[in-house]
OpenMM code with the backbone's topology and positions (N, CA, C; nanometers):
from openmm import Vec3, app, unit

residues = "MET ALA GLU SER GLU PRO THR THR VAL ALA ARG PRO TYR ALA ARG ALA ALA PHE THR GLN ALA LEU ASP GLU THR SER GLY LEU ALA ASN TRP SER ARG MET LEU LYS LEU LEU ALA ARG THR ALA GLU HIS ALA SER VAL LYS SER ALA LEU ASP ASP PRO LEU LEU THR THR ALA SER GLU ALA ARG LEU ILE LEU ASP ILE LEU GLY ASP GLU LEU THR GLN GLU GLY ARG ASN PHE VAL HIS VAL LEU ALA GLU TYR ASP ARG ILE SER LEU LEU SER GLN ILE ALA GLU THR TYR GLU LEU MET LYS SER ASN HIS GLU LYS THR MET ASP VAL GLU VAL ALA SER ALA PHE ASP VAL GLU GLU SER ASP LEU GLN LYS LEU THR ASP ALA LEU LYS GLU ARG LEU GLN ARG GLU ILE ASN LEU SER ALA THR THR ASP PRO SER LEU LEU GLY GLY VAL VAL ILE ARG ALA GLU ASP THR VAL ILE ASP ASP SER VAL ARG GLY ARG LEU ASN ARG LEU SER HIS LEU LEU ASP".split()
positions = [
    Vec3(13.3149, 9.2182, 10.1521),
    Vec3(13.2149, 9.2907, 10.2293),
    Vec3(13.1177, 9.1897, 10.2920),
    Vec3(13.0812, 9.2109, 10.4152),
    Vec3(12.9932, 9.1198, 10.4882),
    Vec3(12.8504, 9.1290, 10.4367),
    Vec3(12.7817, 9.0160, 10.4465),
    Vec3(12.6408, 9.0111, 10.4090),
    Vec3(12.5580, 9.0825, 10.5162),
    Vec3(12.4584, 9.1564, 10.4724),
    Vec3(12.3712, 9.2256, 10.5665),
    Vec3(12.2502, 9.1390, 10.5983),
    Vec3(12.1945, 9.1607, 10.7141),
    Vec3(12.0721, 9.0936, 10.7561),
    Vec3(11.9593, 9.1380, 10.6628),
    Vec3(11.8775, 9.0440, 10.6092),
    Vec3(11.7707, 9.0825, 10.5157),
    Vec3(11.6772, 9.1899, 10.5702),
    Vec3(11.6444, 9.1838, 10.6994),
    Vec3(11.5551, 9.2835, 10.7568),
    Vec3(11.6195, 9.4217, 10.7540),
    Vec3(11.7497, 9.4271, 10.7755),
    Vec3(11.8215, 9.5545, 10.7720),
    Vec3(11.8194, 9.6133, 10.6313),
    Vec3(11.8393, 9.5288, 10.5317),
    Vec3(11.8386, 9.5742, 10.3930),
    Vec3(11.6962, 9.6134, 10.3512),
    Vec3(11.5960, 9.5448, 10.4041),
    Vec3(11.4564, 9.5710, 10.3675),
    Vec3(11.4026, 9.7003, 10.4290),
    Vec3(11.4583, 9.7410, 10.5428),
    Vec3(11.4045, 9.8550, 10.6179),
    Vec3(11.3927, 9.9842, 10.5357),
    Vec3(11.4944, 10.0251, 10.4588),
    Vec3(11.4789, 10.1505, 10.3829),
    Vec3(11.3675, 10.1431, 10.2779),
    Vec3(11.3470, 10.0263, 10.2210),
    Vec3(11.2403, 10.0101, 10.1216),
    Vec3(11.1033, 10.0164, 10.1891),
    Vec3(11.0925, 9.9543, 10.3067),
    Vec3(10.9673, 9.9607, 10.3823),
    Vec3(10.9404, 10.1048, 10.4249),
    Vec3(11.0457, 10.1744, 10.4665),
    Vec3(11.0312, 10.3137, 10.5078),
    Vec3(10.9873, 10.4003, 10.3902),
    Vec3(11.0421, 10.3744, 10.2719),
    Vec3(11.0026, 10.4507, 10.1527),
    Vec3(10.8557, 10.4269, 10.1204),
    Vec3(10.8118, 10.3014, 10.1276),
    Vec3(10.6708, 10.2700, 10.1025),
    Vec3(10.5824, 10.3370, 10.2074),
    Vec3(10.6255, 10.3338, 10.3326),
    Vec3(10.5496, 10.3947, 10.4416),
    Vec3(10.5371, 10.5451, 10.4219),
    Vec3(10.6473, 10.6097, 10.3859),
    Vec3(10.6461, 10.7542, 10.3622),
    Vec3(10.5518, 10.7885, 10.2474),
    Vec3(10.5572, 10.7100, 10.1411),
    Vec3(10.4669, 10.7311, 10.0276),
    Vec3(10.3216, 10.7118, 10.0718),
    Vec3(10.2980, 10.6096, 10.1531),
    Vec3(10.1623, 10.5804, 10.2001),
    Vec3(10.1051, 10.6956, 10.2815),
    Vec3(10.1883, 10.7588, 10.3622),
    Vec3(10.1415, 10.8708, 10.4434),
    Vec3(10.0977, 10.9890, 10.3580),
    Vec3(10.1528, 10.9992, 10.2377),
    Vec3(10.1200, 11.1103, 10.1477),
    Vec3(9.9930, 11.0860, 10.0668),
    Vec3(9.9375, 10.9673, 10.0743),
    Vec3(9.8211, 10.9320, 9.9928),
    Vec3(9.6965, 10.9160, 10.0802),
    Vec3(9.5810, 10.9469, 10.0227),
    Vec3(9.4546, 10.9195, 10.0896),
    Vec3(9.4361, 10.7680, 10.0930),
    Vec3(9.4054, 10.7121, 10.2072),
    Vec3(9.3927, 10.5669, 10.2279),
    Vec3(9.5218, 10.4941, 10.1927),
    Vec3(9.6325, 10.5655, 10.1980),
    Vec3(9.7605, 10.5082, 10.1584),
    Vec3(9.8092, 10.3953, 10.2466),
    Vec3(9.7913, 10.4075, 10.3781),
    Vec3(9.8412, 10.3028, 10.4668),
    Vec3(9.7766, 10.1684, 10.4364),
    Vec3(9.6465, 10.1669, 10.4231),
    Vec3(9.5763, 10.0418, 10.3931),
    Vec3(9.6091, 9.9935, 10.2526),
    Vec3(9.6174, 10.0856, 10.1590),
    Vec3(9.6448, 10.0505, 10.0207),
    Vec3(9.7833, 9.9877, 10.0057),
    Vec3(9.8847, 10.0513, 10.0651),
    Vec3(10.0199, 9.9973, 10.0575),
    Vec3(10.0312, 9.8659, 10.1340),
    Vec3(9.9594, 9.8529, 10.2429),
    Vec3(9.9586, 9.7284, 10.3176),
    Vec3(9.9077, 9.6153, 10.2286),
    Vec3(9.7977, 9.6398, 10.1603),
    Vec3(9.7394, 9.5400, 10.0701),
    Vec3(9.8368, 9.5067, 9.9570),
    Vec3(9.8961, 9.6100, 9.8950),
    Vec3(9.9871, 9.5865, 9.7828),
    Vec3(10.1117, 9.5088, 9.8257),
    Vec3(10.1686, 9.5469, 9.9391),
    Vec3(10.2892, 9.4780, 9.9839),
    Vec3(10.2622, 9.3332, 10.0217),
    Vec3(10.1463, 9.3069, 10.0805),
    Vec3(10.1106, 9.1680, 10.1118),
    Vec3(10.0943, 9.0870, 9.9838),
    Vec3(10.0287, 9.1456, 9.8827),
    Vec3(10.0142, 9.0779, 9.7530),
    Vec3(10.1507, 9.0519, 9.6893),
    Vec3(10.2359, 9.1525, 9.6902),
    Vec3(10.3689, 9.1381, 9.6327),
    Vec3(10.4483, 9.0284, 9.7042),
    Vec3(10.4426, 9.0269, 9.8361),
    Vec3(10.5166, 8.9275, 9.9136),
    Vec3(10.4662, 8.7869, 9.8844),
    Vec3(10.3333, 8.7692, 9.8837),
    Vec3(10.2775, 8.6370, 9.8542),
    Vec3(10.3131, 8.5926, 9.7133),
    Vec3(10.3111, 8.6860, 9.6197),
    Vec3(10.3446, 8.6533, 9.4816),
    Vec3(10.4904, 8.6112, 9.4708),
    Vec3(10.5803, 8.6878, 9.5306),
    Vec3(10.7234, 8.6574, 9.5228),
    Vec3(10.7583, 8.5269, 9.5942),
    Vec3(10.6785, 8.4863, 9.6935),
    Vec3(10.7050, 8.3633, 9.7674),
    Vec3(10.6424, 8.2401, 9.7025),
    Vec3(10.5543, 8.2597, 9.6053),
    Vec3(10.4915, 8.1464, 9.5373),
    Vec3(10.5999, 8.0635, 9.4688),
    Vec3(10.5915, 7.9324, 9.4812),
    Vec3(10.6975, 7.8429, 9.4332),
    Vec3(10.7335, 7.8658, 9.2863),
    Vec3(10.6336, 7.8774, 9.1999),
    Vec3(10.6632, 7.8927, 9.0571),
    Vec3(10.7268, 8.0283, 9.0272),
    Vec3(10.6826, 8.1324, 9.0964),
    Vec3(10.7398, 8.2660, 9.0765),
    Vec3(10.8823, 8.2684, 9.1308),
    Vec3(10.9008, 8.2104, 9.2494),
    Vec3(11.0333, 8.2062, 9.3106),
    Vec3(11.1322, 8.1346, 9.2189),
    Vec3(11.0866, 8.0240, 9.1610),
    Vec3(11.1711, 7.9485, 9.0689),
    Vec3(11.2076, 8.0324, 8.9470),
    Vec3(11.1103, 8.1035, 8.8920),
    Vec3(11.1363, 8.1883, 8.7753),
    Vec3(11.2315, 8.3020, 8.8106),
    Vec3(11.2130, 8.3608, 8.9287),
    Vec3(11.2994, 8.4720, 8.9709),
    Vec3(11.4427, 8.4269, 8.9987),
    Vec3(11.4614, 8.2988, 9.0295),
    Vec3(11.5954, 8.2456, 9.0569),
    Vec3(11.6748, 8.2192, 8.9292),
    Vec3(11.6112, 8.2315, 8.8133),
    Vec3(11.6798, 8.2087, 8.6860),
    Vec3(11.7868, 8.3162, 8.6667),
    Vec3(11.9144, 8.2765, 8.6600),
    Vec3(12.0216, 8.3764, 8.6474),
    Vec3(12.0189, 8.4521, 8.5144),
    Vec3(11.9468, 8.4008, 8.4156),
    Vec3(11.9389, 8.4677, 8.2857),
    Vec3(11.8312, 8.5754, 8.2823),
    Vec3(11.7494, 8.5821, 8.3861),
    Vec3(11.6405, 8.6794, 8.3923),
    Vec3(11.6972, 8.8185, 8.4219),
    Vec3(11.6649, 8.9151, 8.3386),
    Vec3(11.7112, 9.0523, 8.3610),
    Vec3(11.6249, 9.1189, 8.4673),
    Vec3(11.6726, 9.2311, 8.5202),
    Vec3(11.5945, 9.3028, 8.6217),
    Vec3(11.4627, 9.3511, 8.5626),
    Vec3(11.4650, 9.3929, 8.4367),
    Vec3(11.3405, 9.4363, 8.3715),
    Vec3(11.2440, 9.3195, 8.3594),
    Vec3(11.2964, 9.2010, 8.3315),
    Vec3(11.2113, 9.0817, 8.3197),
    Vec3(11.1547, 9.0405, 8.4554),
    Vec3(11.2349, 9.0581, 8.5619),
    Vec3(11.1843, 9.0278, 8.6966),
    Vec3(11.0648, 9.1168, 8.7293),
    Vec3(11.0809, 9.2457, 8.7039),
    Vec3(10.9722, 9.3401, 8.7318),
    Vec3(10.8504, 9.3067, 8.6460),
    Vec3(10.8733, 9.2795, 8.5184),
    Vec3(10.7623, 9.2492, 8.4277),
    Vec3(10.6876, 9.1234, 8.4732),
    Vec3(10.7610, 9.0209, 8.5191),
    Vec3(10.6988, 8.8978, 8.5686),
    Vec3(10.6020, 8.9282, 8.6824),
    Vec3(10.6488, 9.0022, 8.7820),
    Vec3(10.5642, 9.0372, 8.8971),
    Vec3(10.4455, 9.1223, 8.8519),
    Vec3(10.4724, 9.2212, 8.7687),
    Vec3(10.3656, 9.3133, 8.7258),
    Vec3(10.2641, 9.2446, 8.6360),
    Vec3(10.3068, 9.1498, 8.5536),
    Vec3(10.2122, 9.0753, 8.4701),
    Vec3(10.1181, 8.9907, 8.5551),
    Vec3(10.1703, 8.9359, 8.6633),
    Vec3(10.0876, 8.8520, 8.7517),
    Vec3(9.9849, 8.9368, 8.8258),
    Vec3(10.0283, 9.0505, 8.8783),
    Vec3(9.9393, 9.1305, 8.9624),
    Vec3(9.8507, 9.2273, 8.8848),
    Vec3(9.8822, 9.2527, 8.7599),
    Vec3(9.7956, 9.3368, 8.6774),
    Vec3(9.7619, 9.4690, 8.7421),
    Vec3(9.6326, 9.4965, 8.7512),
    Vec3(9.5848, 9.6251, 8.8020),
    Vec3(9.5735, 9.6299, 8.9544),
    Vec3(9.6255, 9.5289, 9.0227),
    Vec3(9.6193, 9.5276, 9.1693),
    Vec3(9.7118, 9.6322, 9.2312),
    Vec3(9.8079, 9.6817, 9.1532),
    Vec3(9.9043, 9.7795, 9.2033),
    Vec3(9.8763, 9.9168, 9.1445),
    Vec3(9.8973, 10.0190, 9.2261),
    Vec3(9.8885, 10.1556, 9.1758),
    Vec3(10.0139, 10.1849, 9.0938),
    Vec3(10.0182, 10.3005, 9.0294),
    Vec3(10.1380, 10.3377, 8.9544),
    Vec3(10.2592, 10.3452, 9.0481),
    Vec3(10.2392, 10.3957, 9.1686),
    Vec3(10.3487, 10.4020, 9.2652),
    Vec3(10.3949, 10.2620, 9.3037),
    Vec3(10.2999, 10.1697, 9.3182),
    Vec3(10.3335, 10.0303, 9.3491),
    Vec3(10.4132, 9.9666, 9.2365),
    Vec3(10.3755, 9.9945, 9.1127),
    Vec3(10.4497, 9.9415, 8.9978),
    Vec3(10.5910, 10.0007, 8.9941),
    Vec3(10.6020, 10.1298, 9.0213),
    Vec3(10.7349, 10.1931, 9.0264),
    Vec3(10.8211, 10.1290, 9.1354),
    Vec3(10.7596, 10.0979, 9.2481),
    Vec3(10.8283, 10.0347, 9.3598),
    Vec3(10.8872, 9.8998, 9.3159),
    Vec3(10.8088, 9.8227, 9.2421),
    Vec3(10.8556, 9.6928, 9.1918),
    Vec3(10.9763, 9.7124, 9.0997),
    Vec3(10.9705, 9.8135, 9.0128),
    Vec3(11.0834, 9.8397, 8.9225),
    Vec3(11.2102, 9.8740, 9.0011),
    Vec3(11.1959, 9.9545, 9.1054),
    Vec3(11.3120, 9.9904, 9.1882),
    Vec3(11.3677, 9.8661, 9.2578),
    Vec3(11.2790, 9.7844, 9.3147),
    Vec3(11.3246, 9.6619, 9.3813),
    Vec3(11.3985, 9.5709, 9.2840),
    Vec3(11.3446, 9.5557, 9.1642),
    Vec3(11.4099, 9.4710, 9.0643),
    Vec3(11.5453, 9.5285, 9.0244),
    Vec3(11.5500, 9.6599, 9.0051),
    Vec3(11.6745, 9.7253, 8.9636),
    Vec3(11.7871, 9.7023, 9.0635),
    Vec3(11.7540, 9.7015, 9.1923),
    Vec3(11.8547, 9.6830, 9.2963),
    Vec3(11.8594, 9.5388, 9.3493),
    Vec3(11.7961, 9.4467, 9.2759),
    Vec3(11.7966, 9.3047, 9.3110),
    Vec3(11.7410, 9.2802, 9.4518),
    Vec3(11.6245, 9.3405, 9.4799),
    Vec3(11.5635, 9.3302, 9.6120),
    Vec3(11.4251, 9.2636, 9.6109),
    Vec3(11.3854, 9.2075, 9.4982),
    Vec3(11.2547, 9.1402, 9.4907),
    Vec3(11.2453, 9.0304, 9.5971),
    Vec3(11.3559, 8.9623, 9.6226),
    Vec3(11.3553, 8.8527, 9.7194),
    Vec3(11.3275, 8.9011, 9.8623),
    Vec3(11.3343, 9.0309, 9.8848),
    Vec3(11.3115, 9.0857, 10.0190),
    Vec3(11.1676, 9.1297, 10.0428),
    Vec3(11.0790, 9.1007, 9.9487),
    Vec3(10.9411, 9.1510, 9.9615),
    Vec3(10.8732, 9.1077, 10.0908),
    Vec3(10.8971, 8.9865, 10.1365),
    Vec3(10.8347, 8.9421, 10.2628),
    Vec3(10.8830, 9.0260, 10.3805),
    Vec3(11.0138, 9.0503, 10.3870),
    Vec3(11.0693, 9.1312, 10.4957),
    Vec3(11.0239, 9.2767, 10.4838),
    Vec3(11.0138, 9.3265, 10.3610),
    Vec3(10.9671, 9.4639, 10.3401),
    Vec3(10.8233, 9.4774, 10.3892),
    Vec3(10.7377, 9.3812, 10.3515),
    Vec3(10.5974, 9.3850, 10.3938),
    Vec3(10.5854, 9.3752, 10.5454),
    Vec3(10.6639, 9.2879, 10.6057),
    Vec3(10.6595, 9.2704, 10.7511),
    Vec3(10.7047, 9.3976, 10.8231),
    Vec3(10.8131, 9.4574, 10.7760),
    Vec3(10.8643, 9.5799, 10.8371),
    Vec3(10.7655, 9.6945, 10.8187),
    Vec3(10.7046, 9.7014, 10.7014),
    Vec3(10.6035, 9.8039, 10.6756),
    Vec3(10.4877, 9.7888, 10.7748),
    Vec3(10.4419, 9.6672, 10.7967),
    Vec3(10.3295, 9.6443, 10.8882),
    Vec3(10.3643, 9.6891, 11.0303),
    Vec3(10.4881, 9.6689, 11.0728),
    Vec3(10.5299, 9.7173, 11.2053),
    Vec3(10.5262, 9.8695, 11.2107),
    Vec3(10.5754, 9.9335, 11.1049),
    Vec3(10.5718, 10.0802, 11.0995),
    Vec3(10.4280, 10.1299, 11.1016),
    Vec3(10.3431, 10.0642, 11.0270),
    Vec3(10.2019, 10.1025, 11.0195),
    Vec3(10.1346, 10.0873, 11.1561),
    Vec3(10.1582, 9.9748, 11.2236),
    Vec3(10.0937, 9.9545, 11.3541),
    Vec3(10.1483, 10.0519, 11.4583),
    Vec3(10.2768, 10.0848, 11.4509),
    Vec3(10.3318, 10.1860, 11.5429),
    Vec3(10.2683, 10.3219, 11.5172),
    Vec3(10.2499, 10.3552, 11.3914),
    Vec3(10.1886, 10.4833, 11.3557),
    Vec3(10.0427, 10.4899, 11.4028),
    Vec3(9.9714, 10.3805, 11.3826),
    Vec3(9.8291, 10.3761, 11.4191),
    Vec3(9.8077, 10.3428, 11.5656),
    Vec3(9.9171, 10.3141, 11.6365),
    Vec3(9.9114, 10.2742, 11.7773),
    Vec3(9.8197, 10.1538, 11.7963),
    Vec3(9.8415, 10.0538, 11.7101),
    Vec3(9.7685, 9.9281, 11.7203),
    Vec3(9.8687, 9.8146, 11.7317),
    Vec3(9.8208, 9.7014, 11.7782),
    Vec3(9.9060, 9.5838, 11.7872),
    Vec3(9.8196, 9.4601, 11.7655),
    Vec3(9.8687, 9.3722, 11.6793),
    Vec3(9.8028, 9.2441, 11.6568),
    Vec3(9.8582, 9.1444, 11.7572),
    Vec3(9.7687, 9.0787, 11.8297),
    Vec3(9.8083, 8.9805, 11.9304),
    Vec3(9.7366, 8.8499, 11.8994),
    Vec3(9.8149, 8.7414, 11.8979),
    Vec3(9.7590, 8.6088, 11.8755),
    Vec3(9.7689, 8.5293, 12.0049),
    Vec3(9.6600, 8.4655, 12.0412),
    Vec3(9.6572, 8.3818, 12.1603),
    Vec3(9.6248, 8.2402, 12.1153),
    Vec3(9.7144, 8.1474, 12.1461),
    Vec3(9.6906, 8.0057, 12.1180),
    Vec3(9.6715, 7.9365, 12.2521),
    Vec3(9.5664, 7.8585, 12.2609),
    Vec3(9.5339, 7.7917, 12.3861),
    Vec3(9.5014, 7.6452, 12.3582),
    Vec3(9.5259, 7.5620, 12.4568),
    Vec3(9.4947, 7.4203, 12.4425),
    Vec3(9.3440, 7.3968, 12.4339),
    Vec3(9.2671, 7.4860, 12.4925),
    Vec3(9.1216, 7.4741, 12.4946),
    Vec3(9.0586, 7.6068, 12.4547),
    Vec3(8.9308, 7.6050, 12.4225),
    Vec3(8.8616, 7.7291, 12.3896),
    Vec3(8.8663, 7.8238, 12.5092),
    Vec3(8.8933, 7.9506, 12.4802),
    Vec3(8.8996, 8.0530, 12.5850),
    Vec3(8.7684, 8.1294, 12.5840),
    Vec3(8.7140, 8.1518, 12.7021),
    Vec3(8.5889, 8.2268, 12.7157),
    Vec3(8.6049, 8.3676, 12.6599),
    Vec3(8.5018, 8.4189, 12.5983),
    Vec3(8.5042, 8.5539, 12.5416),
    Vec3(8.5351, 8.6578, 12.6498),
    Vec3(8.4819, 8.6357, 12.7704),
    Vec3(8.5070, 8.7311, 12.8796),
    Vec3(8.6567, 8.7333, 12.9173),
    Vec3(8.7239, 8.6172, 12.9122),
    Vec3(8.8667, 8.6114, 12.9424),
    Vec3(8.9482, 8.6806, 12.8325),
    Vec3(8.9057, 8.6625, 12.7081),
    Vec3(8.9739, 8.7311, 12.5976),
    Vec3(8.9596, 8.8824, 12.6109),
    Vec3(8.8422, 8.9258, 12.6537),
    Vec3(8.8197, 9.0689, 12.6717),
    Vec3(8.9068, 9.1239, 12.7853),
    Vec3(8.9187, 9.0472, 12.8944),
    Vec3(9.0043, 9.0892, 13.0057),
    Vec3(9.1496, 9.1014, 12.9593),
    Vec3(9.1949, 9.0043, 12.8793),
    Vec3(9.3309, 9.0076, 12.8273),
    Vec3(9.3504, 9.1279, 12.7351),
    Vec3(9.2537, 9.1531, 12.6489),
    Vec3(9.2599, 9.2684, 12.5586),
    Vec3(9.2683, 9.3979, 12.6379),
    Vec3(9.1837, 9.4117, 12.7386),
    Vec3(9.1832, 9.5328, 12.8214),
    Vec3(9.3159, 9.5511, 12.8951),
    Vec3(9.3704, 9.4424, 12.9498),
    Vec3(9.4975, 9.4506, 13.0227),
    Vec3(9.6117, 9.4899, 12.9290),
    Vec3(9.6150, 9.4297, 12.8101),
    Vec3(9.7199, 9.4632, 12.7135),
    Vec3(9.7061, 9.6074, 12.6645),
    Vec3(9.5822, 9.6499, 12.6429),
    Vec3(9.5581, 9.7869, 12.5971),
    Vec3(9.6091, 9.8874, 12.7005),
    Vec3(9.5808, 9.8608, 12.8268),
    Vec3(9.6245, 9.9518, 12.9330),
    Vec3(9.7764, 9.9495, 12.9475),
    Vec3(9.8357, 9.8322, 12.9447),
    Vec3(9.9808, 9.8190, 12.9641),
    Vec3(10.0595, 9.8756, 12.8470),
    Vec3(10.0126, 9.8511, 12.7238),
    Vec3(10.0888, 9.8900, 12.6057),
    Vec3(10.0466, 10.0242, 12.5463),
    Vec3(9.9366, 10.0789, 12.5966),
    Vec3(9.8844, 10.2066, 12.5446),
    Vec3(9.8613, 10.2006, 12.3939),
    Vec3(9.8001, 10.0910, 12.3504),
    Vec3(9.7687, 10.0709, 12.2088),
    Vec3(9.6338, 10.0018, 12.1968),
    Vec3(9.5731, 10.0197, 12.0801),
    Vec3(9.4549, 9.9405, 12.0489),
    Vec3(9.5024, 9.7986, 12.0181),
    Vec3(9.4323, 9.7009, 12.0692),
    Vec3(9.4730, 9.5614, 12.0537),
    Vec3(9.3755, 9.4896, 11.9609),
    Vec3(9.4307, 9.4241, 11.8590),
    Vec3(9.3524, 9.3374, 11.7694),
    Vec3(9.3866, 9.1941, 11.8089),
    Vec3(9.2977, 9.1311, 11.8849),
    Vec3(9.3257, 8.9997, 11.9414),
    Vec3(9.2602, 8.8914, 11.8575),
    Vec3(9.3358, 8.7862, 11.8282),
    Vec3(9.2791, 8.6693, 11.7627),
    Vec3(9.3165, 8.5473, 11.8458),
    Vec3(9.2233, 8.4559, 11.8596),
    Vec3(9.2448, 8.3379, 11.9430),
    Vec3(9.2284, 8.2116, 11.8597),
    Vec3(9.3178, 8.1155, 11.8843),
    Vec3(9.3087, 7.9852, 11.8184),
    Vec3(9.3225, 7.8764, 11.9240),
    Vec3(9.2778, 7.7589, 11.8891),
    Vec3(9.2900, 7.6437, 11.9765),
    Vec3(9.3974, 7.5517, 11.9201),
    Vec3(9.4924, 7.5119, 12.0060),
    Vec3(9.6017, 7.4232, 11.9659),
    Vec3(9.6151, 7.3141, 12.0711),
    Vec3(9.5513, 7.1987, 12.0492),
    Vec3(9.5544, 7.0908, 12.1483),
    Vec3(9.6959, 7.0401, 12.1792),
    Vec3(9.7929, 7.0637, 12.0907),
    Vec3(9.9293, 7.0166, 12.1146),
    Vec3(9.9954, 7.0905, 12.2306),
    Vec3(9.9371, 7.2015, 12.2756),
    Vec3(9.9936, 7.2761, 12.3885),
    Vec3(9.9727, 7.2048, 12.5215),
    Vec3(9.8801, 7.1096, 12.5258),
    Vec3(9.8438, 7.0321, 12.6441),
    Vec3(9.7666, 7.1130, 12.7468),
    Vec3(9.8025, 7.2357, 12.7685),
    Vec3(9.7366, 7.3251, 12.8634),
    Vec3(9.8063, 7.4596, 12.8596),
    Vec3(9.7436, 7.5622, 12.9149),
    Vec3(9.8041, 7.6947, 12.9174),
    Vec3(9.7856, 7.7689, 12.7862),
    Vec3(9.8630, 7.8768, 12.7680),
    Vec3(9.8495, 7.9606, 12.6491),
    Vec3(9.9865, 8.0054, 12.5983),
    Vec3(9.9892, 8.0417, 12.4700),
    Vec3(10.1032, 8.1072, 12.4087),
    Vec3(10.0501, 8.2371, 12.3495),
    Vec3(10.1113, 8.3483, 12.3883),
    Vec3(10.0683, 8.4797, 12.3404),
    Vec3(10.1796, 8.5375, 12.2538),
    Vec3(10.1441, 8.5775, 12.1313),
    Vec3(10.2405, 8.6381, 12.0392),
    Vec3(10.1954, 8.7802, 12.0075),
    Vec3(10.2836, 8.8764, 12.0338),
    Vec3(10.2575, 9.0167, 12.0034),
    Vec3(10.3832, 9.0728, 11.9383),
    Vec3(10.3770, 9.0939, 11.8069),
    Vec3(10.4923, 9.1386, 11.7286),
    Vec3(10.6085, 9.0450, 11.7534),
    Vec3(10.7210, 9.0920, 11.8068),
    Vec3(10.8364, 9.0041, 11.8256),
    Vec3(10.8461, 8.9483, 11.9669),
    Vec3(10.7391, 8.9606, 12.0448),
    Vec3(10.7360, 8.9085, 12.1812),
    Vec3(10.6495, 8.7833, 12.1868),
    Vec3(10.7019, 8.6789, 12.2496),
    Vec3(10.6266, 8.5552, 12.2685),
    Vec3(10.6267, 8.5218, 12.4166),
    Vec3(10.5077, 8.5036, 12.4722),
    Vec3(10.4932, 8.4605, 12.6113),
    Vec3(10.4390, 8.3184, 12.6058),
    Vec3(10.5244, 8.2229, 12.6409),
    Vec3(10.4854, 8.0824, 12.6335),
    Vec3(10.4574, 8.0321, 12.7745),
    Vec3(10.3300, 8.0288, 12.8104),
    Vec3(10.2888, 7.9768, 12.9398),
    Vec3(10.2088, 7.8484, 12.9203),
    Vec3(10.2527, 7.7694, 12.8200),
    Vec3(10.1855, 7.6434, 12.7934),
    Vec3(10.2542, 7.5313, 12.8707),
    Vec3(10.1853, 7.4226, 12.8889),
    Vec3(10.2435, 7.3068, 12.9560),
    Vec3(10.3600, 7.2545, 12.8726),
    Vec3(10.3422, 7.2496, 12.7409),
    Vec3(10.4496, 7.2039, 12.6529),
    Vec3(10.5728, 7.2932, 12.6685),
    Vec3(10.5529, 7.4250, 12.6735),
    Vec3(10.6642, 7.5181, 12.6912),
    Vec3(10.7348, 7.4981, 12.8238),
    Vec3(10.6576, 7.4767, 12.9300),
    Vec3(10.7176, 7.4540, 13.0618),
    Vec3(10.7979, 7.3242, 13.0640),
    Vec3(10.7441, 7.2194, 12.9988),
    Vec3(10.8159, 7.0918, 12.9922),
    Vec3(10.9460, 7.1064, 12.9136),
    Vec3(10.9429, 7.1835, 12.8058),
    Vec3(11.0650, 7.2064, 12.7278),
    Vec3(11.1695, 7.2804, 12.8105),
    Vec3(11.1278, 7.3827, 12.8861),
    Vec3(11.2221, 7.4570, 12.9702),
    Vec3(11.2805, 7.3661, 13.0788),
    Vec3(11.1966, 7.2815, 13.1386),
    Vec3(11.2435, 7.1884, 13.2410),
    Vec3(11.3430, 7.0890, 13.1812),
    Vec3(11.3147, 7.0421, 13.0611),
    Vec3(11.4045, 6.9500, 12.9917),
    Vec3(11.5411, 7.0128, 12.9697),
    Vec3(11.5451, 7.1400, 12.9299),
    Vec3(11.6722, 7.2091, 12.9082),
    Vec3(11.7481, 7.2286, 13.0388),
    Vec3(11.6763, 7.2509, 13.1468),
    Vec3(11.7417, 7.2669, 13.2765),
    Vec3(11.8071, 7.1361, 13.3224),
    Vec3(11.7442, 7.0249, 13.2879),
    Vec3(11.7942, 6.8957, 13.3315),
    Vec3(11.9068, 6.8427, 13.2438),
    Vec3(11.9254, 6.9004, 13.1274),
    Vec3(12.0328, 6.8547, 13.0355),
    Vec3(12.1703, 6.8876, 13.0871),
] * unit.nanometer
topology = app.Topology()
chain = topology.addChain("A")
for resn in residues:
    res = topology.addResidue(resn, chain)
    for name in ("N", "CA", "C"):
        topology.addAtom(name, app.Element.getBySymbol(name[0]), res)
């Protein structure tokens, strides 16, 4: 049987968490927080190493995660960890959290956008970009801006799985590929 793409395998678990979150008061934010904690915990080098031990039972995997996070998880969150461990899906926590966040932003009609620029961008320009994206995408935009001198000039805009690279470095890379 062929191996499945991790995101494909993670999707039903993210959907289950999302469905549960919709049924709870403050569930979307709560599950978002729990899944981010779970993902960071599972990706920590020492935890990852312990989880890779072939002698570790599924119950021990769940107990390891739950012992670390203590009361940070609700009862539903703890049950979720047990299900993931039972089906050997703890390693997918990062993909589950990422997929959940996409579902959450689609539901809330929001989008996180990151703008990296070679130089500081004026607040008025960031506002113009936010307004243009809001109108074009029909979503609330959460914009964050960073400065990256390695870009040489221009900007790189990341919105979910879309990247617009209008940096000098990006243009030089494209030109280099054309000349190869």
